[in-house]
C-alpha positions in Angstrom: 1.3 -88.9 -88.3 -2.3 -88.9 -86.8 -3.2 -85.6 -85.3 -4.6 -85.3 -81.8 -7.8 -83.9 -83.2 -8.5 -86.9 -85.3 -7.9 -89.4 -82.4 -11.1 -91.1 -81.1 -12.3 -90.2 -77.7 -13.7 -92.9 -75.4 -16.4 -92.3 -72.8 -14.0 -92.4 -69.9 -11.7 -89.7 -71.4 -14.8 -87.7 -72.6 -16.0 -87.4 -68.9 -12.6 -86.4 -67.7 -12.4 -83.6 -70.3 -15.8 -82.3 -69.4 -15.0 -81.7 -65.8 -11.7 -79.9 -66.4 -11.9 -76.3 -65.3 -11.5 -73.6 -67.8 -8.1 -71.9 -68.1 -7.7 -68.8 -65.9 -5.7 -67.2 -63.1 -5.1 -69.1 -60.0 -7.5 -68.5 -57.1 -4.6 -67.3 -54.9 -3.7 -64.6 -57.3 -7.3 -63.3 -57.4 -7.3 -63.2 -53.5 -4.1 -61.2 -53.5 -5.6 -58.7 -55.9 -8.7 -58.4 -53.7 -6.5 -58.0 -50.6 -4.5 -55.2 -52.3 -7.7 -53.4 -53.3 -9.2 -53.8 -49.8 -5.9 -52.4 -48.3 -6.1 -49.4 -50.6 -9.7 -48.8 -49.6 -9.0 -49.0 -45.9 -6.0 -46.5 -46.3 -8.2 -44.2 -48.3 -10.9 -44.4 -45.5 -8.3 -43.6 -42.9 -6.8 -40.7 -44.9 -10.2 -39.1 -45.6 -11.6 -39.7 -42.0 -8.5 -38.0 -40.4 -9.2 -34.5 -41.6 -13.0 -35.0 -41.1 -12.4 -35.6 -37.4 -10.0 -32.6 -37.3 -12.5 -30.3 -39.0 -15.4 -31.4 -36.7 -13.2 -30.8 -33.7 -12.3 -27.3 -35.0 -15.9 -26.4 -35.5 -17.3 -27.5 -32.2 -19.2 -24.5 -30.7 -16.7 -22.2 -29.0 -18.3 -18.8 -28.5 -15.0 -17.0 -27.7 -12.6 -19.2 -29.7 -9.7 -19.1 -29.1 -9.2 -16.4 -26.5 -10.9 -18.3 -23.8 -10.3 -21.9 -22.6 -12.0 -24.3 -24.9 -13.1 -27.1 -22.5 -11.5 -25.9 -19.3 -8.3 -24.2 -18.2 -5.5 -24.2 -20.7 -2.9 -26.9 -20.1 -0.1 -24.8 -21.5 1.8 -21.9 -20.1 2.6 -18.3 -21.0 6.2 -18.2 -22.2 8.5 -15.5 -23.6 9.5 -16.2 -27.2 11.9 -13.4 -28.3 9.5 -10.5 -28.0 6.3 -12.6 -28.1 4.0 -14.1 -25.5 2.7 -17.6 -26.4 -0.3 -18.9 -24.7 -1.2 -22.6 -25.3 -4.3 -24.6 -24.7 -5.9 -27.8 -25.9 -9.0 -30.1 -25.8 -9.5 -33.6 -27.1 -9.4 -32.7 -30.8 -7.9 -29.2 -31.0 -4.7 -27.4 -30.0 -4.1 -23.7 -30.3 -1.4 -21.3 -29.6 -2.0 -17.5 -29.3 1.0 -15.3 -30.2 0.9 -11.8 -28.9 3.5 -9.0 -29.0 5.4 -8.9 -25.6 3.3 -7.0 -23.1 5.9 -4.8 -21.4 3.5 -4.1 -18.6 3.5 -7.7 -17.6 7.0 -8.9 -18.3 10.2 -6.8 -18.6 11.6 -6.4 -22.1 14.8 -7.8 -23.5 16.4 -4.7 -24.6 19.2 -6.6 -26.4 16.7 -8.5 -28.5 14.1 -6.3 -30.2 10.8 -7.8 -31.2 11.0 -9.7 -34.4 7.7 -9.8 -36.2 6.8 -12.8 -38.4 5.4 -12.4 -41.9 1.8 -12.6 -40.8 2.3 -9.7 -38.4 0.5 -6.4 -39.3 3.7 -4.4 -38.7 6.4 -6.9 -39.9 7.6 -4.5 -42.6 8.2 -1.6 -40.2 11.9 -0.7 -39.7 11.7 -0.5 -35.9 9.1 -1.8 -33.4 8.1 0.9 -30.9 7.9 0.3 -27.1 4.7 0.3 -25.1 4.9 4.1 -24.4 4.9 5.1 -28.1 2.0 7.1 -29.5 -1.0 5.0 -30.3 -0.7 5.7 -34.1 2.7 4.0 -34.2 1.6 0.8 -32.5 0.7 -2.4 -34.4 -1.8 -5.0 -33.4 0.3 -8.1 -33.7 -1.6 -11.2 -32.6 -2.2 -14.6 -34.3 -3.7 -17.9 -33.5 -2.0 -21.1 -34.7 -4.5 -24.0 -34.7 -3.8 -27.6 -35.1 -6.5 -30.4 -35.0 -6.9 -34.1 -35.3 -7.2 -37.4 -33.4 -5.4 -39.3 -32.2 -2.7 -37.0 -33.4 -2.9 -33.4 -34.8 -2.7 -33.8 -38.6 -3.7 -30.3 -40.0 -2.8 -26.8 -39.0 -3.5 -23.2 -39.9 -2.7 -19.6 -38.8 -5.1 -16.7 -38.4 -3.6 -13.3 -37.9 -5.6 -10.3 -36.5 -5.1 -7.7 -39.1 -7.4 -4.6 -39.2 -10.3 -6.5 -37.9 -12.9 -3.7 -38.2 -12.9 -4.1 -42.0 -11.7 -7.7 -42.3 -13.6 -10.0 -44.7 -14.1 -13.6 -43.7 -10.9 -15.6 -44.3 -8.8 -12.7 -45.3 -6.1 -13.2 -42.7 -6.2 -17.1 -42.7 -3.1 -19.0 -43.9 -3.4 -22.7 -44.4 -7.1 -22.9 -43.6 -10.5 -21.6 -44.5 -12.9 -19.4 -42.6 -16.1 -20.9 -41.2 -18.4 -20.5 -38.3 -18.0 -22.5 -35.1 -20.5 -25.3 -35.2 -23.8 -25.0 -33.5 -27.4 -25.9 -34.3 -28.3 -23.6 -37.2 -30.8 -21.0 -35.9 -32.1 -18.8 -38.7 -32.1 -15.2 -37.5 -32.5 -13.3 -40.8 -31.4 -12.9 -44.3 -28.1 -11.4 -45.6 -28.7 -8.3 -47.7 -28.4 -9.1 -51.4 -28.2 -12.9 -50.8 -30.9 -15.6 -50.5 -29.2 -17.4 -47.6 -29.8 -17.6 -43.9 -27.6 -15.8 -41.3 -26.7 -18.3 -38.6 -25.6 -17.4 -35.1 -23.6 -17.5 -32.9 -20.5 -15.9 -34.5 -17.3 -16.7 -32.5 -14.9 -14.3 -31.0 -16.7 -11.0 -31.5 -17.0 -11.2 -35.3 -13.8 -13.1 -36.2 -14.4 -16.3 -38.2 -13.3 -19.6 -36.9 -10.5 -21.4 -38.8 -10.8 -24.8 -40.3 -7.1 -25.9 -40.7 -6.2 -27.7 -44.0 -2.4 -27.6 -44.1 -1.2 -31.1 -43.5 1.1 -32.2 -40.7 2.8 -35.2 -42.4 3.7 -37.2 -39.3 0.3 -36.9 -37.7 -1.5 -37.6 -40.9 0.4 -40.8 -41.5 -0.2 -42.1 -37.9 -3.9 -41.1 -38.1 -4.3 -42.8 -41.5 -2.9 -46.1 -40.2 -4.8 -46.0 -36.9 -8.1 -45.1 -38.5 -7.6 -47.6 -41.3 -7.2 -50.3 -38.7 -10.3 -49.0 -37.0 -12.3 -49.2 -40.2 -11.0 -52.7 -40.8 -12.4 -53.8 -37.4 -15.7 -51.9 -38.0 -16.2 -53.7 -41.4 -15.1 -57.2 -40.3 -18.6 -58.2 -39.2 -19.6 -58.1 -42.9 -17.5 -61.2 -43.4 -20.3 -63.2 -41.8 -22.4 -62.5 -44.9 -19.9 -64.4 -47.0 -19.9 -67.4 -44.6 -23.7 -67.4 -44.6 -23.8 -67.3 -48.4 -21.5 -70.2 -48.8 -23.5 -72.2 -46.3 -26.7 -71.5 -48.2 -25.1 -72.5 -51.5 -23.9 -75.8 -50.0 -27.5 -76.6 -48.9 -28.7 -76.0 -52.5 -25.9 -78.2 -54.0 -24.2 -75.3 -55.6 -20.5 -74.3 -55.7 -19.4 -72.4 -52.6 -17.2 -70.1 -54.7 -19.1 -69.2 -57.8 -22.6 -70.5 -57.1 -22.7 -72.8 -60.2 -25.0 -75.8 -59.9 -23.3 -79.2 -59.2 -26.2 -81.2 -60.5 -24.9 -84.3 -62.5 -21.4 -84.0 -61.1 -19.9 -87.1 -59.3 -19.6 -86.8 -55.6 -16.3 -85.0 -54.7 -15.8 -83.8 -58.3 -14.5 -80.2 -58.7 -16.8 -77.5 -59.9 -17.2 -77.5 -63.7 -17.2 -73.7 -63.8 -14.4 -72.6 -61.5 -12.7 -75.9 -60.6 -13.1 -75.6 -56.9 -12.8 -78.8 -54.8 -16.1 -79.1 -52.8 -14.1 -80.1 -49.7 -11.7 -77.1 -49.9 -12.1 -74.8 -46.9 -12.5 -71.0 -47.2 -9.2 -69.4 -46.4 -8.7 -66.3 -44.2 -7.6 -64.3 -47.2 -10.8 -65.1 -49.0 -12.9 -64.0 -46.0 -11.0 -60.7 -45.5 -11.4 -59.9 -49.2 -15.1 -60.9 -49.5 -17.3 -58.7 -51.6 -19.5 -57.4 -48.6 -16.5 -55.8 -46.7 -15.3 -54.3 -49.9 -18.7 -52.9 -50.8 -19.0 -51.6 -47.3 -15.6 -49.9 -47.6 -16.6 -48.2 -50.8 -19.9 -47.0 -49.3 -18.1 -45.7 -46.2 -15.6 -43.9 -48.3 -18.3 -42.2 -50.3 -20.1 -41.2 -47.0 -16.9 -39.8 -45.4 -16.1 -37.7 -48.5 -19.6 -36.5 -48.8 -19.7 -35.6 -45.0 -16.4 -33.6 -45.4 -17.8 -31.7 -48.4 -21.1 -31.1 -46.7 -19.5 -29.9 -43.5 -17.2 -27.4 -45.1 -19.8 -26.2 -47.6 -22.4 -25.7 -44.9 -20.1 -23.8 -42.6 -18.8 -21.7 -45.5 -22.3 -20.8 -46.6 -23.1 -19.8 -43.0 -20.3 -17.1 -43.1 -21.8 -13.7 -43.0 -21.1 -11.6 -46.1 -21.4 -8.0 -47.2 -24.0 -6.8 -49.6 -22.8 -6.5 -53.2 -22.0 -2.8 -53.3 -20.2 -2.9 -49.9 -18.3 -5.9 -51.0 -17.2 -4.3 -54.2 -16.0 -1.2 -52.3 -14.2 -3.5 -49.7 -12.2 -5.3 -52.4 -11.7 -2.2 -54.5 -13.5 -3.4 -57.6 -14.3 -0.2 -59.5 -15.9 -2.0 -62.4 -18.4 -3.8 -60.1 -19.1 -0.5 -58.3 -20.0 1.2 -61.6 -22.0 -1.8 -62.8 -24.0 -1.9 -59.5 -24.6 1.9 -59.4 -25.8 1.7 -63.1 -28.2 -1.0 -62.1 -29.9 1.2 -59.5 -28.0 0.4 -56.3 -28.3 2.9 -53.5 -24.9 4.5 -53.1 -25.5 5.6 -49.5 -27.2 2.4 -48.3 -26.2 1.6 -44.7 -25.1 -1.9 -43.6 -28.0 -3.1 -41.5 -26.5 -5.6 -39.1 -27.9 -6.3 -35.7 -25.8 -9.5 -35.3 -23.3 -11.6 -37.1 -19.8 -11.0 -38.3 -20.3 -7.3 -39.1 -22.5 -6.3 -36.2 -20.0 -3.7 -35.1 -20.1 -2.2 -38.6 -23.8 -1.5 -38.5 -24.7 1.7 -40.2 -21.5 2.0 -42.4 -21.6 2.9 -46.1 -19.8 1.5 -49.0 -17.6 4.6 -49.0 -16.5 3.8 -45.4 -15.4 0.3 -46.5 -13.4 1.6 -49.4 -11.8 4.3 -47.2 -11.0 1.9 -44.4 -9.3 -0.5 -46.6 -7.3 2.1 -48.6 -8.8 1.6 -52.0 -8.1 5.1 -53.6 -9.7 4.3 -56.9 -12.9 3.0 -55.3 -13.1 6.1 -53.1 -12.7 8.3 -56.1 -15.4 6.4 -58.0 -17.9 6.6 -55.2 -17.2 10.3 -54.6 -17.6 11.1 -58.3 -20.9 9.2 -58.2 -22.1 11.4 -55.4 -21.6 9.4 -52.3 -22.3 11.3 -49.0 -18.9 12.0 -47.3 -20.3 12.1 -43.8 -23.0 9.5 -43.8 -22.6 6.5 -41.5 -22.8 5.5 -37.9 -20.8 7.1 -35.1 -18.6 4.1 -35.0 -17.1 4.5 -38.5 -17.8 7.4 -40.8 -15.7 7.4 -44.0 -13.2 9.8 -42.4 -12.9 7.7 -39.2 -12.4 4.6 -41.3 -9.6 6.2 -43.3 -7.9 7.4 -40.1 -8.0 4.0 -38.4 -6.6 2.3 -41.5 -3.8 4.7 -41.7 -4.8 6.0 -45.2 -4.1 9.7 -44.8 -4.3 10.4 -48.6 -7.9 9.3 -48.5 -8.5 11.2 -45.3 -7.3 14.5 -46.8 -9.4 13.8 -49.9 -12.5 13.4 -47.7 -11.6 16.6 -45.8 -11.2 18.5 -49.0 -14.6 17.2 -50.4 -16.8 17.5 -47.4 -18.1 20.5 -45.6 -16.6 21.6 -42.2 -16.7 18.9 -39.6 -18.8 20.8 -37.1 -18.5 19.6 -33.5 -16.4 16.6 -34.7 -17.4 14.4 -31.7 -17.0 11.1 -33.7 -13.7 11.8 -35.4 -12.1 13.2 -32.1 -12.1 9.6 -30.7 -9.7 8.6 -33.4 -7.5 11.8 -33.4 -4.6 10.0 -31.7 -4.3 7.6 -34.7 -3.8 10.4 -37.2 -0.4 11.8 -38.3 0.8 15.3 -37.3 -0.3 16.9 -40.6 -3.8 15.3 -40.6 -4.5 16.0 -36.9 -3.5 19.6 -37.4 -6.0 19.8 -40.3 -8.8 18.2 -38.3 -8.1 20.5 -35.3 -8.5 23.5 -37.7 -11.8 22.1 -39.1 -13.6 21.4 -35.8 -15.8 23.9 -34.1 -14.5 23.7 -30.6 -16.5 23.9 -27.4 -15.9 22.6 -23.9 -17.5 19.2 -24.3 -15.7 18.1 -27.5 -12.4 19.6 -26.2 -12.6 17.5 -23.1 -13.5 14.4 -25.2 -10.5 15.0 -27.5 -8.2 15.5 -24.4 -9.5 12.2 -23.0 -8.6 10.4 -26.3 -5.1 12.0 -26.2 -4.6 10.9 -22.5 -5.9 7.4 -23.2 -3.2 7.1 -25.8 -0.6 8.8 -23.6 0.0 11.2 -26.5 1.0 14.4 -24.5 2.1 16.2 -27.7 -1.6 15.9 -29.0 -2.8 17.0 -25.6 -0.7 20.2 -25.8 -2.0 20.8 -29.3 -5.5 20.5 -28.1 -5.0 22.8 -25.1 -3.6 25.4 -27.5 -7.0 25.6 -29.2 -8.5 27.0 -26.1 -6.6 30.3 -26.3 -6.3 32.1 -23.0 -9.0 30.2 -21.1 -8.1 26.9 -19.4 -9.7 23.7 -20.6 -12.2 22.1 -18.2 -11.3 18.5 -17.5 -14.0 16.1 -16.7 -13.8 12.8 -14.8 -13.2 10.8 -18.0 -9.9 12.5 -18.7 -8.4 11.9 -15.2 -9.8 8.3 -15.3 -8.0 7.5 -18.5 -4.8 9.1 -17.1 -5.1 7.0 -13.9 -5.6 3.8 -15.9 -2.5 4.5 -18.0 -0.4 5.3 -14.9 -1.8 2.3 -13.1 -0.7 -0.1 -15.8 2.9 1.1 -15.7 3.0 1.5 -11.9 1.9 -2.1 -11.3 4.4 -3.5 -13.8 7.5 -5.3 -12.8 9.6 -2.1 -12.5 7.3 0.4 -10.8 7.6 2.8 -13.8 6.1 6.2 -13.2 4.6 7.3 -16.5 3.4 10.7 -14.9 0.4 11.1 -17.2 -1.8 12.3 -14.4 0.8 14.7 -13.1 1.4 16.0 -16.7 -2.3 16.6 -17.2 -2.8 18.5 -13.9 0.4 20.5 -14.5 -1.0 21.9 -17.8 -3.3 24.9 -18.2 -6.5 23.0 -17.2 -9.3 23.5 -14.7 -10.7 20.6 -12.7 -13.6 20.8 -10.2 -13.1 19.8 -6.6 -15.5 16.9 -6.9 -13.6 15.4 -9.8 -10.3 15.7 -8.0 -11.8 14.0 -4.9 -13.3 11.1 -6.9 -10.0 10.7 -8.8 -7.9 10.4 -5.7 -10.2 7.8 -4.2 -9.9 5.8 -7.3 -6.1 6.2 -7.2 -6.1 5.0 -3.6 -8.1 1.9 -4.5 -5.9 1.1 -7.5 -2.7 1.7 -5.6 -1.2 4.3 -8.0 1.1 6.2 -5.7 2.5 8.8 -8.2 -1.1 9.8 -9.2 -2.1 10.1 -5.5 0.9 12.5 -4.9 0.0 14.6 -8.0 -3.7 14.9 -7.0 -2.7 15.8 -3.4 -0.6 18.7 -4.9 -3.6 19.7 -7.0 -5.8 20.1 -3.9 -7.7 16.8 -3.7 -9.3 16.0 -0.4 -8.9 12.7 1.4 -12.0 11.3 3.0 -12.6 8.2 5.1 -9.6 6.2 6.1 -7.0 6.6 3.4 -4.4 4.6 5.2 -6.7 1.6 5.2 -7.5 2.3 1.5 -3.8 2.1 0.8 -3.7 -1.4 2.1 -6.4 -2.4 -0.4 -4.5 -0.7 -3.2 -1.5 -2.9 -2.5 1.3 -0.4 -2.7 3.3 0.1 0.6 5.1 3.2 -0.8 1.8 5.1 -0.7 2.0 5.1 3.2 4.9 7.6 3.2 3.1 9.8 0.7 -0.1 10.0 2.8 1.9 10.5 6.0 3.8 13.5 4.4 0.3 14.9 3.5 -0.6 14.9 7.1 -2.8 11.8 7.2 -2.8 10.4 10.8 -1.2 7.0 10.7 -3.1 5.7 13.8 -6.6 6.6 12.7 -9.1 3.7 13.2 -11.7 2.4 10.8 -15.2 1.4 11.6 -13.9 -1.8 13.4 -11.7 0.4 15.7 -8.6 -1.0 14.1 -5.5 1.0 13.0 -4.0 0.5 9.6 -1.0 -1.2 11.3 -3.2 -3.6 13.1 -5.1 -4.3 10.0 -2.0 -5.0 7.9 -0.7 -7.4 10.5 -4.1 -9.2 10.5 -3.9 -9.5 6.7 -0.2 -10.7 6.9 1.2 -7.8 4.8 4.9 -7.4 6.0 5.6 -4.6 3.5 2.8 -2.5 4.9 3.7 -3.3 8.5 7.2 -2.0 7.9 5.8 1.1 6.1 3.5 1.9 8.9 6.2 1.4 11.6 8.5 3.7 9.6 5.7 6.3 9.5 5.5 6.2 13.3 2.5 4.0 13.9 1.9 2.8 17.5 2.7 -0.9 17.8 1.1 -1.1 21.2 -2.4 -0.2 20.0 -4.8 -2.8 21.3 -8.0 -4.3 19.9 -10.1 -6.3 22.3 -7.2 -6.3 24.7 -4.6 -7.5 22.2 -1.8 -5.8 20.4 -1.1 -6.7 16.8 1.8 -8.9 17.8 -0.2 -10.7 20.4 -3.1 -11.3 18.0 -0.7 -12.7 15.3 1.0 -15.0 17.8 -2.2 -16.3 19.1 -3.5 -17.1 15.5 -0.2 -18.8 14.7 -0.2 -20.9 17.8 -3.9 -21.9 17.3 -3.2 -22.9 13.8 -0.2 -25.0 14.9 -2.3 -26.7 17.6 -5.1 -27.5 15.2 -2.7 -28.9 12.7 -1.2 -31.1 15.4 -4.6 -32.6 16.1 -5.5 -33.0 12.4 -2.5 -33.7 10.2 -4.6 -32.5 7.2 -5.4 -29.2 8.7 -4.7 -26.0 6.8 -1.2 -24.6 7.5 -0.6 -21.2 8.7 -0.8 -18.7 5.8 2.7 -17.6 4.7 4.6 -18.7 7.9 7.7 -16.8 6.9 5.7 -13.6 6.5 4.1 -14.2 9.9 7.4 -14.6 11.6 8.8 -11.5 9.8 5.9 -9.4 11.0 6.2 -10.7 14.6 9.9 -9.8 14.6 9.1 -6.3 13.4 6.3 -5.7 15.8 8.1 -7.1 18.8 11.2 -4.9 18.0 9.0 -1.9 17.6 7.1 -2.5 20.8 10.5 -2.8 22.7 11.6 0.6 21.3 8.2 2.1 22.0 8.2 1.1 25.6 11.8 2.1 26.1 11.1 5.5 24.6 8.1 6.0 26.9 10.2 5.1 30.0 12.9 7.6 28.9 15.7 5.1 28.4 16.3 6.1 24.8 16.4 9.3 22.8 12.7 10.4 22.3 13.5 10.9 18.6 14.8 7.4 18.2 12.3 5.0 16.6 
């Protein structure tokens, strides 16, 4: 049989064989592969762009992030969450929630449901959580910020807890995120000690690093990826015009529209000899969408997005303020690094020189203070053995103060054993309420007491409502009473005021307890204190100061109205304050309380025997209030948008009280009732 190879080929068949396209995959399969690659690129773009938008939103300049509203008033509300207060707020790209331990001054506690502290809480491992009246050393600072960011949906989240913020390192209490600075134009303000990098301001929230959330929120991340992928597809679609222009140009030069191969010598209408494309075949939509230009643009955009994300995080991370090497080694308890740095000539007593930045409040602290404040016993021992100064440092945080604030009493006792007597001890006395019983007794024995530092120590004890410490301090005076200055009574008034203005009118009695002890207080201090108590409306403190001999000046009944506590009227009346005394405007306190629409005060003044018939400009308080109400009603009838009468129910209640009191007053004057009946 004659083989196919040996058969002769005529010219007609020879031409047909020459124009046959080479074997290869169909064009549709190639377009499908290109479409799949383009889809993957768009999804990768959407996935990488979603966290970039979230991080940019989280790093927008927020000087007090997140304690103050970000771009206006928070849209959320404060709610009770089983022992916690949750405050929520949001802006276009960021949502935050602030968790704080339930403030019993503001909201009553649920006594059946004790506070449950989450794992990020400072005191979550304590067996029982104390109430608001416990000594300061037993309290925990439990607060955290939960941050979520992204657009159009939140797609990443993180939590930043407070922790011992004085000695916190950047990012130490961040879970699910990284520490960075809030974004602002970088303004070089100096160099970080030990580093060749620029310190950039401003630092948000008084030294706490901002949080860049990285923990994914799956639902939001999926939605954002799809939405942003579609957005990138629309943004890259104009590049399709480049392919249409290229095909038009190839057609004018008699080249194949698909591969660009020359069509010279081919019959009219013959397919391309290179790829087999029919010259009359139209470009499909799939070919346009999978053109090379949009794909190259997608690859370039993906590279730019990834580079922008890396540059943003790297730049913000480098801007975070850091400690000098020796301070950092002490802060993390790295004994080997401490010994290596000291052997290399590092100054063991060098002070942290910070005028701004994250550690501005720690200016003047030594490496020993950082090791003591963070509880690294081995690092403290290494520094002490190397000759570190036990008392060097700023008045804010000496090594002993740092150990007391951190609750590291073992280190505090070691410092007391190693250092000379404390002397006047002015600095450490501010932190005395934070010390345990044994440590505070040791400090009290080591201090050279005199009137000024004893008053300062008493003020610290009163500020913490630690009356046991106050008694211990008073015993150091021996037989002579301790002179109390204004600061002591001021702190007592502040503490009593917070409890008295709470929801249950709780009388803490700190002011009364201080005055009942063996103390001396000048008349001028007592007089200033009672004026402050009147203005703040702290009725129990006013009563205690009156018993101590404080003098009332001016118009105390009118001051009681400003303080906002009607129960103070009876206390002042019992002290002999005239209830019908007039102020500079010739108005009695009753007339003034009716003018301000304070029904509680009106009732209190009437119970104290105030004259309801007292007239100002020919009008009694009832007549004045009725006239104002009628005028407001007439104005509102003329103008439907006029302002309504303030608290109409309160106005009517006051009118009823005044009119009934006037009737009794006139009847008593005419002798129709018992003179003692009011």
